[in-house]
Legacy VTK file of the C-alpha trace (Angstrom):
# vtk DataFile Version 3.0
C-alpha trace
ASCII
DATASET POLYDATA
POINTS 88 float
-11.958 5.295 -11.033
-10.369 8.081 -13.007
-6.740 9.067 -12.494
-7.685 12.443 -10.970
-9.823 10.662 -8.351
-6.969 8.249 -7.579
-4.529 11.133 -7.145
-7.014 12.855 -4.859
-7.393 9.656 -2.824
-3.612 9.239 -2.513
-3.146 12.856 -1.442
-5.975 12.612 1.081
-4.537 9.604 2.916
-0.785 10.043 2.474
0.018 11.953 5.663
-2.680 10.858 8.100
-1.019 9.655 11.341
-1.941 6.179 12.611
-3.285 7.765 15.792
-6.083 9.352 13.732
-7.137 6.139 11.976
-10.097 4.047 13.111
-9.041 0.397 12.845
-12.633 -0.527 11.959
-12.408 1.644 8.832
-9.290 -0.087 7.490
-9.138 -3.022 5.060
-7.811 -6.384 6.250
-4.934 -7.074 3.850
-5.805 -10.778 3.539
-9.304 -9.853 2.316
-8.020 -7.765 -0.595
-8.095 -9.754 -3.814
-6.249 -8.596 -6.925
-6.000 -10.716 -10.077
-2.498 -12.061 -10.686
-3.316 -12.452 -14.379
-3.346 -8.702 -14.990
-0.327 -6.545 -15.743
1.456 -4.998 -12.766
0.025 -1.569 -13.641
-3.521 -2.959 -13.748
-2.978 -4.771 -10.432
-1.838 -1.516 -8.829
-4.872 0.312 -10.206
-7.172 -2.474 -8.975
-5.604 -2.269 -5.520
-5.949 1.520 -5.374
-9.556 1.337 -6.531
-10.426 -1.436 -4.063
-8.935 -0.284 -0.759
-10.311 2.485 1.414
-6.886 3.858 2.367
-3.973 2.787 0.128
-1.380 3.597 2.806
-2.885 1.750 5.775
-4.209 -1.757 6.201
-4.571 -4.181 9.055
-3.130 -7.629 9.542
-4.002 -9.808 12.533
-5.664 -6.824 14.218
-2.624 -4.536 13.873
-2.476 -1.377 11.795
0.270 -1.290 9.180
1.227 1.938 7.424
3.325 1.952 4.287
5.299 4.830 2.874
7.515 5.592 -0.063
10.767 7.481 -0.361
11.591 9.823 -3.184
14.419 7.735 -4.583
15.431 5.815 -7.682
15.570 2.539 -5.727
12.845 0.029 -6.451
11.039 -2.055 -3.850
12.936 -5.048 -5.239
16.275 -3.255 -4.686
15.351 -2.479 -1.076
14.181 -6.007 -0.287
17.273 -7.512 -1.902
19.472 -5.222 0.209
17.640 -6.208 3.407
18.000 -9.907 2.611
21.703 -9.527 1.807
22.268 -7.823 5.168
20.292 -10.459 7.042
22.066 -13.414 5.446
25.695 -12.254 5.263
LINES 1 89
88 0 1 2 3 4 5 6 7 8 9 10 11 12 13 14 15 16 17 18 19 20 21 22 23 24 25 26 27 28 29 30 31 32 33 34 35 36 37 38 39 40 41 42 43 44 45 46 47 48 49 50 51 52 53 54 55 56 57 58 59 60 61 62 63 64 65 66 67 68 69 70 71 72 73 74 75 76 77 78 79 80 81 82 83 84 85 86 87
């Protein structure tokens, strides 16, 4: 999928509330397969090309919505901070 199409897909799904999402139209996260042998950029592109909605998936019958903040912190920084606070 071309970059323009991926951007369009991201913009389309970014702000849809969970209340407007049909659980039957959402990917089960455990069914999504992405090669671990590829670079991180290629894995991200594979994921975005594979899933129907890159912001919402289901796990054990529950809808999960992910979001991103406009910040310089990485996901690793955030997870490390959470773990530090949990295990003080």
